[in-house]
C-alpha positions in Angstrom: -186.3 70.6 47.2 -189.5 70.2 46.3 -191.5 72.3 44.7 -194.4 74.1 46.4 -198.3 74.2 45.0 -200.2 77.5 44.8 -202.8 77.6 46.6 -204.3 80.6 45.2 -203.6 84.6 44.8 -203.5 87.5 47.1 -204.6 91.0 45.7 -202.4 93.6 47.9 -203.0 97.2 47.5 -201.6 99.4 49.5 -200.9 103.1 50.2 -198.6 105.8 51.5 -200.0 108.7 51.8 -200.9 112.3 54.2 -203.2 110.4 55.6 -201.2 108.5 57.6 -197.4 107.4 58.1 -195.6 105.5 57.2 -198.1 103.3 55.6 -201.5 104.8 55.2 -203.4 101.6 53.9 -202.4 97.6 53.8 -206.1 95.9 52.3 -204.9 91.9 51.4 -207.7 90.1 49.9 -207.4 86.7 48.8 -208.8 84.9 45.7 -208.4 80.9 44.8 -209.3 81.8 40.3 -205.7 84.8 39.6 -208.7 86.0 37.2 -211.1 87.3 39.7 -207.8 88.3 41.8 -207.3 90.5 38.7 -210.6 91.9 37.9 -210.9 92.5 41.7 -207.8 95.0 40.9 -209.1 96.3 38.6 -212.3 97.1 39.9 -210.8 99.0 42.8 -208.0 101.3 40.5 -211.2 102.5 38.6 -212.9 103.1 41.7 -209.9 105.0 43.3 -209.3 107.1 40.5 -212.8 108.1 40.2 -212.4 109.6 43.5 -208.3 111.0 42.8 -208.3 111.2 39.4 -204.8 110.0 38.3 -205.8 108.8 35.0 -206.5 112.8 34.3 -203.4 114.6 35.3 -200.1 115.3 33.1 -197.5 112.6 34.1 -193.8 114.3 34.7 -191.1 112.9 36.8 -193.3 113.4 40.1 -196.6 112.1 39.1 -197.6 108.9 37.0 -198.8 105.3 36.4 -197.0 102.2 36.0 -199.5 99.1 34.9 -198.8 95.3 34.3 -201.4 92.6 34.1 -200.6 92.1 37.8 -199.8 95.5 39.4 -200.7 99.4 38.9 -198.5 101.5 41.1 -199.2 105.1 41.1 -197.0 107.8 42.6 -198.9 111.2 42.9 -196.3 113.4 44.2 -194.6 112.6 47.8 -198.2 109.5 48.1 -197.9 106.5 46.0 -200.4 104.1 45.6 -199.7 99.9 44.6 -202.2 97.0 43.8 -200.4 93.4 43.2 -201.2 90.1 42.5 -199.2 87.7 43.9 -199.5 84.0 43.8 -199.6 82.2 47.8 -197.6 79.3 48.2 -197.6 77.4 51.9 -194.8 76.5 53.6 -196.0 73.8 55.5 -198.9 71.3 55.8 -201.6 70.7 56.9 
């Protein structure tokens, strides 16, 4: 099977909170450069954290933040918020 060429990157933001069911928010932004996707992810998290103050809360089993180079996951009780970077590979040809 032929390896598909990476065409770009997607920064995917999802939220599952009391604001709606089952998923309150899905936002996908596309980038040619991985570093631009990562910086947008970090900025989006900082903006949300400025409102929600997740980093000020003591972590426990129901409230925590997991971070990696290409993703951020916030669990806040029954609500979760996720940002992740994914490679975009075309399934067909133009």
